[in-house]
C-alpha positions in Angstrom: 28.2 -4.0 20.5 27.8 -4.6 16.9 25.1 -6.5 15.4 24.6 -7.5 12.0 21.5 -7.7 9.2 21.2 -8.9 5.9 21.0 -6.4 3.3 20.5 -7.9 -0.3 22.1 -11.2 0.8 25.4 -9.5 2.3 25.9 -9.0 6.1 26.5 -5.6 6.9 27.2 -3.8 10.5 24.3 -2.1 11.7 26.2 0.7 13.4 28.0 1.5 9.8 24.2 1.5 8.1 23.5 4.9 6.4 19.8 4.7 7.6 18.8 8.0 9.1 17.9 7.8 13.1 14.6 9.7 12.1 13.3 6.5 10.0 11.1 5.6 12.9 9.3 8.5 12.7 8.2 7.8 9.3 6.6 4.6 11.1 5.0 6.8 13.3 3.5 8.9 11.0 2.4 6.1 8.6 0.6 4.4 11.7 -1.1 7.9 12.3 -2.3 7.7 8.6 -3.4 4.2 8.7 -5.5 5.2 11.9 -7.1 8.1 10.4 -8.3 6.3 7.5 -12.2 6.7 7.1 -12.6 3.2 6.5 -16.5 3.0 5.4 -15.7 5.6 2.7 -12.8 3.2 1.6 -15.0 0.5 2.0 -17.7 2.1 -0.5 -15.1 2.9 -2.9 -13.8 -0.6 -3.3 -17.4 -2.1 -3.3 -18.1 -0.1 -6.4 -14.9 -0.7 -8.3 -16.0 -4.6 -7.6 -19.1 -4.0 -9.0 -17.8 -2.4 -12.0 -15.4 -5.4 -12.3 -18.2 -7.9 -12.2 -20.4 -6.1 -14.8 -17.2 -5.7 -17.0 -16.6 -9.5 -16.9 -20.3 -10.4 -17.7 -20.0 -8.3 -20.5 -16.5 -9.8 -21.6 -14.6 -6.3 -21.4 -11.6 -7.8 -20.6 -9.5 -4.5 -21.2 -12.0 -2.6 -18.7 -11.4 -5.7 -16.0 -7.7 -5.4 -16.2 -7.8 -1.5 -15.9 -10.3 -1.7 -13.1 -8.2 -4.2 -11.2 -5.2 -2.1 -11.7 -7.3 0.9 -10.2 -8.6 -1.2 -7.3 -4.9 -2.4 -6.2 -3.2 1.0 -6.9 -5.7 3.7 -5.9 -5.3 5.7 -2.6 -8.1 7.6 -1.3 -7.2 11.2 -0.4 -8.5 13.0 2.7 -10.1 9.6 4.0 
């Protein structure tokens, strides 16, 4: 049986896909990483950044607001 999926607006045969079979393992690893996050530490980190953003807004330091917003959306806590 051949099933079809859409890839960038083009139909392709799934059995001819070049996606490696081990890709499902990656999803399992991501799930394990998600479950191993120290959520209290992550919450404290986000709260500190939010406080800094609020302070920067009150002081009209827009360059700092933008930088902190980028940091809060792109940072990854190591060893959570």
